[in-house]
C-alpha positions in Angstrom: -21.8 115.1 -8.5 -25.4 116.3 -8.7 -27.3 115.9 -11.9 -27.3 119.0 -14.2 -30.3 121.2 -14.2 -32.9 120.1 -16.7 -34.0 122.3 -19.6 -37.3 122.9 -17.9 -35.5 124.5 -15.0 -33.4 126.9 -17.1 -34.2 129.7 -19.5 -35.2 128.4 -22.9 -32.3 128.7 -25.3 -30.7 131.6 -23.4 -27.0 131.6 -23.7 -26.3 135.1 -22.3 -28.1 138.1 -21.0 -25.3 140.6 -20.8 -24.6 143.2 -23.5 -21.2 141.8 -24.2 -19.3 141.2 -27.4 -19.4 137.7 -28.9 -17.0 136.1 -31.4 -19.4 133.2 -31.9 -21.9 135.0 -34.2 -25.5 134.2 -33.5 -24.8 130.7 -32.4 -26.3 130.0 -29.0 -25.7 127.1 -26.5 -28.3 125.4 -24.3 -28.1 126.7 -20.7 -27.8 123.2 -19.3 -24.5 122.7 -21.3 -23.1 125.9 -19.8 -24.0 124.7 -16.3 -22.6 121.3 -16.8 -19.2 122.6 -18.1 -19.1 125.3 -15.4 -19.7 122.7 -12.7 -17.2 120.2 -14.1 -14.5 122.8 -14.3 -15.1 124.1 -10.8 -15.2 120.5 -9.5 -11.9 119.6 -11.0 -10.0 122.6 -9.5 -11.5 122.3 -6.1 -11.0 118.5 -6.1 -7.3 119.2 -6.3 -7.4 121.2 -3.1 -8.4 118.1 -1.1 -7.5 115.1 -3.2 -3.8 115.2 -2.0 -4.8 115.2 1.7 -5.3 111.5 2.1 -2.2 110.9 0.0 0.0 113.1 2.0 1.6 110.4 4.3 2.4 108.4 1.1 3.8 111.5 -0.7 6.0 112.2 2.5 7.3 108.7 2.4 7.8 108.6 -1.3 9.6 111.9 -1.9 11.1 112.6 1.6 9.2 115.7 2.6 9.8 117.1 6.0 6.7 117.3 8.4 6.7 121.1 8.0 7.4 121.0 4.3 4.6 118.7 3.6 1.8 121.3 3.9 3.4 123.1 0.9 2.0 120.3 -1.3 -1.4 121.8 -0.4 -0.4 125.5 0.1 1.7 125.8 -3.1 -1.5 125.1 -5.0 -3.9 127.2 -2.9 -1.6 130.2 -2.7 -1.1 130.6 -6.5 -4.7 129.7 -6.9 -5.8 132.5 -4.6 -3.1 135.0 -5.7 -3.9 134.8 -9.5 -7.7 134.5 -9.3 -8.3 138.2 -9.7 -6.1 138.2 -12.8 -7.8 135.1 -14.1 -11.2 136.7 -13.6 -10.2 140.0 -15.4 -8.6 138.1 -18.2 -11.9 136.2 -18.8 -13.8 139.6 -18.9 -11.4 141.1 -21.4 -10.2 138.3 -23.6 -13.2 136.0 -23.5 -14.4 133.4 -20.9 -14.2 130.5 -23.3 -10.6 131.2 -24.3 -9.4 131.7 -20.8 -11.4 128.7 -19.6 -9.7 126.4 -22.1 -6.3 127.9 -21.5 -6.7 127.2 -17.8 -7.7 123.6 -18.3 -4.8 123.2 -20.6 -2.2 124.5 -18.1 -3.9 122.6 -15.2 -3.7 119.3 -17.2 0.0 119.7 -18.2 1.1 120.6 -14.7 -0.9 117.6 -13.3 1.2 115.4 -15.6 4.4 117.0 -14.3 3.4 116.7 -10.7 2.4 113.0 -11.1 5.8 112.3 -12.5 7.7 114.3 -9.9 10.8 112.6 -8.4 11.7 115.1 -5.6 9.8 117.5 -3.4 10.9 120.6 -5.3 9.5 119.4 -8.6 6.1 118.5 -7.0 5.8 121.8 -5.2 6.6 123.7 -8.3 4.1 121.7 -10.4 1.4 122.3 -7.7 2.1 126.1 -7.8 1.7 126.0 -11.6 -1.4 124.0 -11.3 -2.8 126.7 -9.1 -2.2 129.3 -11.8 -4.2 127.2 -14.3 -7.0 126.8 -11.7 -7.0 130.6 -11.2 -7.7 131.1 -14.9 -10.3 128.4 -15.0 -12.3 128.9 -11.8 -13.5 132.5 -12.2 -14.7 131.7 -15.7 -17.0 128.9 -14.3 -18.9 131.3 -12.1 -18.8 134.1 -14.7 -20.3 131.7 -17.3 -23.3 131.3 -14.9 -23.8 134.9 -13.9 -23.7 136.1 -17.4 -26.0 133.4 -18.7 -28.7 133.7 -16.1 -30.2 137.1 -14.8 -30.6 137.5 -11.1 -33.5 135.5 -9.8 -34.7 131.9 -9.3 -32.9 130.6 -12.4 -29.5 132.0 -11.4 -30.0 130.7 -7.9 -30.8 127.3 -9.1 -27.6 127.3 -11.3 -25.6 128.7 -8.3 -27.0 126.1 -6.0 -25.8 123.2 -8.3 -22.4 125.0 -8.7 -22.1 125.3 -4.9 -23.1 121.8 -4.3 -20.4 120.6 -6.7 -17.9 123.0 -5.2 -18.7 121.9 -1.7 -18.8 118.2 -2.5 -15.4 118.4 -4.3 -13.6 118.6 -1.0 -15.1 115.4 0.4 -15.1 113.6 -3.0 -11.4 114.5 -3.3 -10.7 112.8 0.1 -12.5 109.6 -1.1 -10.9 109.4 -4.5 -7.6 110.3 -3.2 -7.8 107.4 -0.7 -8.9 104.9 -3.4 -6.3 106.0 -5.9 -3.5 106.0 -3.3 -4.5 102.7 -1.8 -5.1 100.8 -5.0 -2.6 102.4 -7.4 -0.1 105.1 -6.2 -0.2 108.7 -4.8 0.8 109.8 -8.3 -2.6 109.0 -9.6 -4.3 111.7 -7.5 -2.7 114.1 -10.1 -2.6 111.9 -13.2 -6.3 111.3 -13.0 -6.8 115.0 -14.1 -5.3 114.3 -17.5 -8.3 112.4 -19.2 -10.8 114.8 -17.5 -8.9 117.8 -18.8 -8.8 116.5 -22.3 -12.5 115.8 -22.2 -13.3 119.3 -20.9 -11.1 121.0 -23.5 -12.9 119.2 -26.3 -16.3 119.8 -25.0 -15.6 123.5 -24.4 -14.2 124.0 -27.8 -17.2 122.4 -29.4 -20.1 123.9 -27.3 -19.2 127.1 -25.6 -19.8 130.5 -27.3 -17.0 133.1 -26.8 -18.2 136.1 -24.9 -16.2 139.0 -23.3 -16.8 142.4 -21.9 -16.0 145.6 -23.7 -13.0 147.6 -22.8 -9.2 147.8 -23.3 -7.4 144.4 -23.3 -4.8 145.2 -20.8 -4.0 143.1 -17.7 -2.6 144.3 -14.4 0.2 141.9 -14.1 2.0 144.0 -11.4 -1.1 144.0 -9.2 -1.5 140.2 -9.5 2.2 139.5 -8.8 2.1 141.9 -5.8 -1.0 140.3 -4.2 0.4 136.8 -4.7 3.8 137.6 -3.2 1.9 139.2 -0.2 0.0 136.1 0.4 3.1 133.8 0.1 5.0 136.0 2.5 2.2 136.1 5.1 1.9 132.3 5.0 5.6 131.6 5.1 5.9 133.8 8.1 3.0 132.1 9.9 4.4 128.7 9.2 7.8 129.7 10.5 6.4 130.4 14.0 6.2 126.7 14.6 10.0 126.5 14.7 11.2 130.0 15.6 8.5 131.8 17.5 6.7 135.0 16.7 9.7 137.3 17.6 12.3 135.7 15.3 13.5 137.7 12.3 12.7 134.7 10.0 9.1 135.2 11.0 8.8 139.0 11.4 10.5 139.8 8.0 8.1 137.9 5.8 5.1 139.0 7.9 6.0 142.7 7.6 6.9 142.2 3.9 3.4 140.7 3.3 1.7 143.6 4.9 3.7 146.1 3.0 3.0 144.2 -0.3 -0.8 144.4 0.5 -0.5 148.1 1.0 1.4 148.4 -2.3 -1.3 146.4 -4.0 -4.0 148.8 -2.9 -1.8 151.7 -4.1 -1.3 150.1 -7.4 -5.0 149.5 -7.9 -6.0 152.9 -6.9 -3.3 155.2 -8.2 -1.1 153.6 -10.9 -2.8 150.8 -12.8 -4.2 152.0 -16.1 -6.8 149.1 -16.0 -6.9 147.9 -12.4 -7.1 144.2 -11.6 -10.1 145.0 -9.6 -12.1 148.2 -9.2 -12.1 148.8 -5.5 -15.4 150.6 -6.0 -17.2 147.2 -6.1 -16.3 146.8 -2.4 -18.6 149.5 -1.5 -21.4 147.0 -1.9 -22.3 145.6 1.5 -23.4 142.4 -0.2 -20.1 141.9 -2.1 -17.9 142.9 0.9 -19.9 140.9 3.3 -20.1 137.8 1.1 -16.4 137.8 0.6 -15.6 138.3 4.3 -17.9 135.5 5.2 -16.2 133.3 2.5 -12.8 134.0 3.8 -13.5 133.2 7.4 -15.6 130.2 6.8 -13.1 128.6 4.4 -10.3 129.3 6.9 -12.2 126.8 9.1 -13.5 124.4 6.5 -10.2 123.7 4.9 -8.9 122.3 8.1 -11.7 119.7 8.3 -10.4 117.6 5.4 -6.7 118.1 6.4 -6.9 117.3 10.1 -9.5 114.6 9.9 -7.5 112.8 7.2 -4.4 112.9 9.5 -6.4 111.8 12.5 -7.7 108.8 10.6 -4.3 107.6 9.3 -1.8 108.7 12.0 -3.9 108.0 15.0 -6.5 105.5 14.1 -4.1 103.9 11.6 -6.6 103.6 8.8 -5.3 102.6 5.3 -5.6 105.3 2.6 -8.6 103.4 1.1 -10.4 103.2 4.4 -9.7 106.8 5.3 -11.0 108.0 1.9 -14.3 106.0 2.3 -14.6 107.4 5.7 -15.4 110.8 4.1 -18.5 109.5 2.2 -20.9 110.9 4.9 -19.2 114.2 4.6 -19.6 114.3 0.9 -23.4 113.5 1.0 -24.1 116.1 3.7 -22.2 118.9 1.8 -24.1 118.2 -1.4 -27.4 117.9 0.5 -26.8 121.1 2.4 -26.0 123.0 -0.8 -29.1 121.8 -2.7 -31.3 122.6 0.4 -29.9 126.1 0.7 -30.4 126.8 -3.0 -34.1 126.0 -2.6 -34.6 128.1 0.5 -32.5 131.2 -0.2 -35.3 133.1 -2.0 -37.6 132.4 1.0 -35.2 133.2 3.8 -32.6 135.5 2.3 -28.9 134.9 2.5 -28.2 135.8 6.1 -30.4 133.2 7.9 -29.0 130.4 5.9 -25.4 131.5 6.6 -26.2 131.6 10.3 -27.9 128.2 10.3 -24.9 126.7 8.5 -22.5 128.4 10.9 -24.3 127.1 13.9 -24.2 123.5 12.5 -20.5 123.8 11.7 -19.7 125.4 15.0 -21.2 122.4 16.9 -19.4 120.0 14.7 -16.0 121.4 15.1 -16.5 121.6 18.9 -17.6 118.0 18.9 -14.6 116.9 16.7 -12.2 118.6 19.1 -13.2 116.0 21.8 -11.7 113.0 19.9 -9.3 110.7 21.6 -6.8 108.0 20.3 -9.5 105.4 20.8 -12.7 107.2 19.8 -15.6 105.4 18.2 -15.6 106.0 14.5 -19.4 106.7 14.2 -19.5 108.8 17.3 -16.4 110.9 16.9 -15.9 111.0 13.1 -19.2 110.5 11.3 -21.4 112.5 13.7 -19.4 115.7 14.0 -18.5 115.3 10.3 -22.2 115.4 9.4 -22.7 118.7 11.3 -19.5 120.3 9.9 -20.4 119.2 6.4 -24.0 120.3 6.5 -22.8 123.6 7.6 -20.4 123.8 4.6 -23.2 123.1 2.3 -25.7 125.5 3.8 -23.2 128.4 3.6 -21.8 128.0 0.0 -24.9 129.0 -2.0 -26.0 132.2 0.0 -22.3 133.4 0.0 -22.1 133.0 -3.7 -25.4 134.7 -4.3 -24.5 137.6 -2.0 -21.1 138.1 -3.3 -22.3 138.3 -7.0 -25.5 140.3 -6.4 -26.0 143.6 -8.2 -22.7 143.3 -10.2 -22.4 144.7 -13.7 -21.9 141.9 -16.4 -18.5 143.5 -17.4 -17.3 142.8 -13.8 -18.7 139.3 -13.6 -15.3 137.6 -14.0 -13.4 139.8 -11.6 -16.1 139.6 -8.9 -16.2 135.8 -9.4 -12.4 135.9 -9.0 -12.7 138.0 -5.9 -15.1 135.5 -4.2 -12.8 132.6 -5.1 -9.8 134.6 -3.9 -11.4 135.2 -0.5 -12.2 131.5 -0.2 -8.8 130.3 -1.2 -6.9 133.0 0.7 -8.9 132.0 3.8 -8.2 128.4 3.2 -4.4 128.9 2.7 -4.0 131.3 5.7 -6.4 129.3 7.8 -4.5 126.1 7.2 -1.1 127.8 7.9 -2.3 129.2 11.2 -4.0 125.9 12.3 -1.1 123.8 11.3 1.2 126.0 13.2 -0.9 126.0 16.3 -1.4 122.2 16.0 2.4 121.5 15.5 3.3 123.7 18.5 0.9 121.8 20.8 2.2 118.4 19.5 5.8 119.5 20.1 5.1 120.8 23.6 3.3 117.4 24.4 6.1 115.3 22.9 9.0 116.9 24.7 11.4 116.3 21.9 10.5 112.6 21.4 8.5 111.0 18.6 4.9 112.2 19.0 2.5 109.8 20.6 -1.1 109.3 19.7 -2.1 111.4 22.7 0.1 114.3 21.5 -1.2 114.2 18.0 -4.8 114.2 19.2 -4.1 117.1 21.4 -2.7 119.1 18.5 -5.5 118.3 16.2 -8.0 119.2 18.9 -6.5 122.7 19.2 -6.9 123.1 15.4 -10.6 122.2 15.6 -11.2 124.6 18.5 -9.7 127.4 16.5 -11.7 126.4 13.5 -14.9 126.7 15.6 -13.8 130.3 16.7 -13.3 131.1 12.9 -16.8 129.8 12.1 -18.3 132.1 14.9 -16.4 135.0 13.4 -17.9 134.2 10.0 -21.3 134.2 11.5 -20.8 137.7 13.0 -19.5 138.9 9.6 -22.8 137.7 8.0 -24.5 140.5 9.9 -22.9 142.9 7.4 -25.0 141.4 4.6 -28.2 143.3 3.5 -31.5 142.1 4.9 -33.1 141.8 1.5 -33.5 138.5 -0.3 -31.4 137.6 -3.3 
């Protein structure tokens, strides 16, 4: 993790610039403390998106997951995470970011314990889903803490750059730590490791953070949150079902149609029926907010596949141990964090759009390169080299997307807009992983002809996933053209 910003880099003694109510009296907190706690919270929740990837083969063997059911260890978390992020963001705005931040950590920590002690697939998937709800409360608060502490300008961009570097690096660090914990201890420790970290964050937050919240009625749109979450789950369930039943089967069409209907219902609830909407759809009139979220959705749909399929390739094709597979992601980690720090320094000179296009170009080349792998590929040439390009692209994109999606937003909407950005990212990751896994599984089945998949069949399936990921990155680059030309 990158070093927190020094006091000289942050506004002196400033703990909040927004005209919001505070239950902490006149007590203030040093900005570097806010940055550190925000980054640690975001790191923990995004770490859990990827930390289980290297452990998946061990989890499958230990609990008896089916091949198609195994992805729900990842998707159960990302779906509830994405579905409840808007609710978590609005809860922070209305009830106080410190209170919601601590509540999210507490739920996340308790469900990590439940998942680590799970004895069957259903318990683990349920624990992961509840973990996602805790993460949905915690994650928007981390970004809202930064955007309400620092006004728009170089100081906020520096803080967002560190937050983005930590967020981007969490995926690669999760793969490394997941491999080490699985190899030397057990897959259970990829979840149990959250417990001491969660306790530390709760204690530090209770001691140092000042409670701040926006003005307004304290009423949450639970119906809207439930509707959008069920819509996401229905869509992903339908997409996953195409691997076994085809697009025309009722078991596929019914959940897909239900997902679309629920999304329409969500819009109606937000615009017509909710007394206090989960999100004011008027914020989407901003080209910056809309463009930033669209880019985040498409890019994350591609980036999520990198950790998942590279991990499977290393273990199922190259037969790496969990430890060796985890350490193989070290170059990815370093390049994500380097790219994020570089983009945070350049964004004021170049604006958001050029950096997103540069990151997309790097990632696009990396995904195309990775798709050329074979069962006997050289590690440096076909894992490290394309991994550097993909990871550099991840790092370059994160900061300008965060800057664009939170630009020009009123302090009272900081939490919900932060939740919207994280929702777009996680929704893209969940749907992207579902689509790519389905396409990959279909290719593997066709190549295997009903027999046990060979290394050639596996590589062929993974290659399809990387090619589609490259197309998603290209779509994200086109979406970046929606962003305003001005610098943030």
